[in-house]
N, C-alpha and C positions, 0 to 999 in steps of 0.2 A: 438480405437477412434483416430481422427486426433490430431495433435499438437494444444493445446489450451492454449493461454496466455491471461489472463483476460484483457478485455478492449483494445485489440490490433487488428491490422489488419496487414497481412503480405502477401508477394507474392514471389515465387521462382525467383531467378536470375541466370544468367550464370556468371561465374567468369569474363568474358570479359565485362560484363555490369557494373561492379563496377569501378567507376572513381578513378584512382590512385592505384588500387590493385597491378599492376605489378611493380610500382615504390617504394613500401614500403620496409622498412627494416624488412623482415619477420624473420630474425634470432633474432633480439631484441624481437619481439613479441613471438617467440618460447621459448626463455629463461624465459620470464615472465609466459607463459603458463605452462612451465615445473615446475616452482616453485609452482604453484597452484595444480599441479598434485600429489605432494607428499601426502597431506592429502586425496585427492580424490581416488587415487589408493589403499590406505590403508583401505578404507571404506568396511564394510561388512554388508550384509542385506539391507533391504529397507531404503529409506531416512526417516529422522525424520519429514520432512514436505512435503506435496504433492505439487509438482511444475511440470510445463510442461516438463522440461528436465529430471526430475527424476534422475536416476542413469546412464543416457546414456553417461555421460562424462568419466565413468570408462574405457571403452574400448580404446578410443584414449589416455587417460592418461597412461594406462598400456603400450601402445606402446611407448609413448614419454619417459617414465621412462627408457626404455632400449636403447633409441637413444640419444646420446650426439652429436648433430649436430653442425658443425662449418661452415656451408655453407648456405648462404641465399637462394640459389636456391633449396636446399634440404628441407629447412624449409618451403618454399612456397609450394613445392610438398607435404609435410606432411599435411598441412592444406587442400589442395585441394583433397587429397586422403581420408581424414577422416571426412570432413565436407561438408555441403551444405549451400550456402548463401541464406538468406531470407531478403528482405527489410521489415523492421518493423517500425511501428509508432502507436501512439495512435489512436483509432477508430475515423475516420472522419478527421484525420489530415495527412499531407504529410511529415512532418519533426518532429524530436525530439528536445530536448533542453539540452544544456550543461552549466555547470558552472565549476569553478576550485577551487581547494583547495591545501594547502601546509602545511608544518610543521614550525611554527614560531620558531625563535631563540630569546630568551628573557634573560635579566639579572635578577638574583635572588640571594637568600641567604638561607642557611639551617636554619638560626635563624632570629628572628624578630629584625629589627633595625629601626632607624628613617627614612631611605630611603626605606627599603623593609618592608612594613607593610601590604601587601595584601596577605592573606593566600590562598594556594592551598590545598584543602581538599581531603583526601582519602574517600572512601565510609564509611559512618557511620554504626555501627553495628545494629542500630534500623531501618534500611531501608529495606523494604520488597517489592518484586515484585511477584505478583501472577503467579504461574506456573514456578517459578525459585527458585533454591536453593541459600541460602545466601553464600554458599561456592563456587559458580560458579565464574570462572575467567572472569569477565565481564558480565554485565547484559544487557538485551535488551534496545535499545534506544527509545522504544515506549511502551505505555501501562501505566496502573495505578501503582503508587508507594505509599506505605503507611509507616507510622511509628507507632510503638506500644506504647500504653499508658496502663500501668498496665500489666495484663496477657493476656487479650483478645481483648481489644478495639483497632481498627485500624482507623486512620484518615489520610487524605492526608498529604504528606510530606511538609516541609517548602518550600516556594517559594524563588525566588532570593532576594527580598527585605528583607525578614526575615533573610535569611542567611547572607546577607551583614550587617545587623544590629546586628549580633552576636548570632543568635539562636543556633548554634552548636559550638561556640567558647569555648576554654579552655578544650576540651575533648581529646586533644592529637591527633587530626586528621590532623594536618598540616604537609604536605610533605615538603614544602618550602614556601618562601615568595617572592612576586613580587613587582615591583615599584608602579603600579597603577591598578585600576579595568579594564581599557581598555585592558591592556595586558592579564589579566585573561579571559576577554570576548572573545578575539580573539583566545586564546588557546582552549577555550571551543567550539567555532564554528568550529575550524579545527579538534578537537578531539585528538590532540597530541601537544607536544612542546619539544624543547630543552632549558634547563635552564642553562645558563653559570654562574658558581659560582665564587666567588672571588679568590679561589685557582687555577683557571684555568681548573678545571674539568667541565664536562657537566653532568647534571642530565636529564634523559629522562623520560617523563611522557606520559601515554596513557589513553584514555577513559576507565572508569571502570563502571560507572552507572550514572543515572540522577534522578532528583527529581519528575518526573512524569508529569510535565507540558509541553504542546506542545511548540515547538520552534517558536518564533515570530521574523521575520527578521527586525532588526533595520533599515536596509537600506530602506525597504519598507515604514516604518513609516516616514522617512525623505523625501521620494518622495511624499507620500500622504500629508504631511504638506507643500509641496512646498519649502522645505529648499534646497534640492539638486535635480536638474533636472534628470529625468530618464536616459537620454542619457549620463550624466556625472557620474552616480553612480559607485562607486568602493569602495573597502575596504580602500584605501588610503584616499578617500574623507570622509569616515565615521570617520577615525582616526583623520584627520585634524579638523573636526568639533567638535569632542569630546574634543580634546586638547584645542581648543579655547573657548569652552563652558562647563566648568566643572559641573556647576549646571544642565544645560540642559542634559549633558551626564548621570548624575545620574538618572534623570527622564526617559531618553530614555532607559537605560539599564534595568530598572525595568519594562518596558513594556514587555520585554521578561522574563517571570516568570521561564523559564526553567533554570536549573543549573546543571552543569556537575561535577562529581567527578572523580578523576584520581587515577591511581596506578603507582608506580615507576617500570620501566622496565630496565633490565640489557642489555643495548645496548651501543656500542661504538660510537664515533663520525662518524665513517665510515659506520655504519649500518643505513639503511633506517627505517622509521617508519613501524610498523606492522599494517596491516589492520584487518578488522573484520574476515577475513578468517583465520587469524593466521599466515600469511606468510608476509615477508618483501615486501613493495610496491616498484614498479619500476617507477621512474620519467618518465613521458611521455608515459607510457604504462599501468599503473594501473588506474582503474576507480572504483568509488563507484556507485552502482546500487540499485534498489528497491529490497530488500531481499525477500519481500513477493511474488515476481513474478519470479525472476531469481535465478539461481544456481551459486555459486562462481566458478570461473574457466571458465565461458562461454566467448568465444571470440566475440568481437563486432568490426566491421570496421566502423569508424566514419569519415564522409567526409563533408567538407565545408570550410569556411574561418573564421579565428579568428584573433583578434588584438594582436598577439604575439610580433611582433617587436616593436610596439608602440600602443598608444590608438586609433590612426586613421588607422593603417595598416590593410590590409586584407590578412593575410598570409594563403596560402593554407594549410589545415590540413587534411591529408588523412592517417590515421594510424589504424592498428589493435591493439585494446586494450583488456585487460583482466579484467574481473570483480573480484575484490579481496577485496572490501570494501563496506560499506553502510553508510547511513546517514538518519536522521529523516526527512530531507527536500527533499530527493531523492525519488520521487513518480511517477510511471508510467512505461510503457513498453519501452519507448524510452527516458529515462532520465538518465543522467550520470554526475558525478562530476569527472573532470580530475585531476589527481595528478601530480604536477609539481616539487616535491622535497622540500628541506628545504632552509630557508634563505630569505633575503629581495627580491632578484631578482625573485625567485619563487612566492613570495607573490604579487609582482607587476603584474606579468602575470596573475596569477589565480584570482586576485582581480577584473580584468576588464572583465571577461568572463560571459556573459549572452546572449547566442546566439543560434539560431536555426541551427541544423545540421541534416544530413541524416544518418540514422542508418541501418546497416546490421548485423543481428545476424547470427553467424555460428552454425548450428545445426548438431550434430552427424548424420551420415548417417543411423544409426539404427532408427532414428525418421523421416525418409523421409516422408514428409506430402503427397506426391503424391502416394507413395506405400501404406501408411496407409489408405488413402482415398479410394483406390480401394477395400480394405478389409471391408469397412463399409457396413452394411446390407442395402439393397435397400428397400424402402417402397413398400407395396403391390400395384399391378397395379390398376388403376382406373377401376371400374366396367363399363360394357357396359350400354347403354341407356335402354335396355330392362330390365336388372337386376335392374337398379336404379328405374324404375317405379314399379317393383314388390315389392321392399323393400325400400320405401321412407325413407330418413333420417330426423330425427326430432332434434330440438334444445332443450335439457333438460332445459336450463335456461328460454327460452321463455315459455315452457310448465308450468314451476313452477310459473312464473309470472301470467299467465292466470288463473291458478288454485287458486292463492292467491287473485284474485279480488272478492269483495262481489257480491252476487247475485242481489242486488238491485241497482248496479251501473248504468245500463241503465235508470232506473226510476229517479234516482237522477239527471243524466245528463239532462234528458228531463225536469225536474222541473226547473233546472237552465236556460235552454233555454227559457222556458215559462216566467220566471221572467224577463229575459232580453227583451223579446218581448213586455211586458207590459210597459217597460220604467218607472218603479216605479209607475204605475197606471195613468200616465198622458195621455198616448196614448194607450188605450186598444187594445189588439190584436184581430183580427177577430175570430169569433166563430170557435171552432175546430170541425172538422168532427167527426162523430161517431167512425170512425176507429182510428183517432188520440186520441180521448178521451179514447178509449179502450187501446191504447198503453201507454198513460200517466198515466192511473189508476194504483195505486199500486197493486202489486201482493199479494193476500192474503197469509198469512203465512201458510205453510203446517202443518197440524195437525200431531203430533207424532203418529206413528203407534205402538200400543202395541206389544211387543214381546210375543210369546206363552210361556206359563209356561214350564219350563224345565222338561223334562221327568225324573221321579225318577230313580235312579240307583237300578237295581234289580239283585241280584245274580242269576246265572243259576239255583240254586236249588229252587228259589222262583218263577220261571216262571209258569204261568197258575193259580196262586192263589193270593189273595189279600195280600199285605205286612202287617206285623204287625204294624210297626211304620211308618204310612204315614207322620206324621209331620216331622220326621227326614229326609225323602227323598224330601220333598217339596222344600227345599232351596238349594239343591245341583244342581250344573250346570255341 
């Protein structure tokens, strides 16, 4: 079968047709791709989930595993030798859509104080996700989540308001403490954070589970309420408004019932955050994609203009990116979240990205859609006019409808027409002709025809003589 990505449209391209392809830093992209290849090359057997690319990335990954390139020209040649570019977008659309994300750096404490009193929770032991083991290192960010009551009863888990009000407090689930709920909300939206402690060390936390409620964008609510104009929306604007309106911020947060639980990860200050694929992210080269459609490690060339230098700037962005992460709000075949690193500067850039961009997916040559299309079976040839007349085609649905109509339908229709013609008795219709009277007359019901009495069963030995027990045979059919 040809390459099939649900809800998408794509078209083959030549490398020369990709704007900015020759000017990109292919070596940086190759290093990010090679990081994704470590778990891919080690895979054995069929994939756990059915996706368009399947296991096709294993071949180029096994080649890349043996190539430690240090030249951008050779890295560019590697991608051109093992991949084919396809322009991809959502069905009926010409462009994709990108946002940005980063790793916040927050102040915090290992213990609760008057300043640090907002808990960061680890995954509770009574949280269950269907289809996943509790011992899994990180649970899906979509789907139903339950908590157990007693031995068997499962109910939806607590939402954000209930957790903020202390539903799971005092159970020893606190990893650390932050200054305010806005810091926690932004850490949950980004999926990871660096927490600077008073002793100068840094605590690293990553996404581990969620409470089962869909994510609601607080920025969208502020736009819909007319508080912040759409063209001015950014994470900085959201934070400013929340700092100035603490009571409104509490109500706004609780509109997003989703709540994220974290786990502590052993990373140094020099290490980047780890994405959903399990490999460290590369600032400016890693993206989060729709996990239900795409395979981790897939290269995407994203091209367009973004406000990177400032809010009003239109900086050309033409880069080969590698899919290494996912997010609950990242949905669609040409949808990506661009990772920009850690800290305030990365947060300012990523916070103002909500732009249409053009996407090119790099598909391994083993999945060449042109070659696969040539191997598809061709439908039978259309029959000649002579054959069509000899064997006319019928529509089973129409035949079934005609068979379902009652036999007295024409008489009923004629009676209705006659009633309309009399206009309620005010204007009598002209006398009907004998033919019309015959047509309008109801058809007498057909008398049931009695079936002949069943012939009694007679054994071969009884042929030619009267059976002894006639009554016994009379009722057999």
